[in-house]
N, C-alpha and C positions, 0 to 999 in steps of 0.2 A: 809728821812723826813717822819714824821707821820701825819696823818689826820684822820678825821672821815667821813665815807660815809654819804652823805646828800641826794642825789637823784640817782636813777638808772632806766633806761628804758631797760628791757630785750629784746625788739624787735630790738632796734637800738644799744644796748650795750654801750650807752653813759650815762653820768650823771655828778655829781659834788661831790666834797668833801669840807669839812670845815677844814681849817687850824686851828691850836690851838689858833690863835688870832681871829677866827671867820670869816675870809675871805673865801668866796666861790670861788672855782676854778673848772671850768668844765674839763671833760676829754672826749676824743673821743673813738670810737671803737678800733682803733689800740693800744691805751694805755691800755684799758681793756684786749684785747686779749693777749698782751705781758705778762701779769701777770698769764695767764693760769687759770683764774677763770671762773666758770660757772654761778655764781649768786652773787649778792651783796645786802645786806640789809642795809637800813638806820640805822645809829648808830654803825655799825661795825668799829673797828679801822683798818686802812689800812696803808700800807707803799707806798709812792709814790716817783717817781723820776721825777724831773722837769728840763726843760731847759729854759733859758731866764729869764727876770726880768720884773716886772711891767705888763704893758699891753701885753707884748710879752711872758709872762710866759706860758709855756705849759707843761702839764703832759705827760710823755712818758711811764710811767709804773704805774699800780695800782695792788697791791697784798695784801694779808692779812698780818697783823702784827703778827709775831711770836716771842715768847720770848725764 
């Protein structure tokens, strides 16, 4: 699934992305670390993997979108 980086805190390695429909979804440090990234800037296109649905939806991976 693709999304756009919305917020990112480099100290906690947490943040949020915006899905293509505008829905914000937070991610935690383990999801960020799983992607092997060192930094994330708002506006970057990212690829995410999620588990669950609705209120239980959780991002498990955040990495850069590559073509």
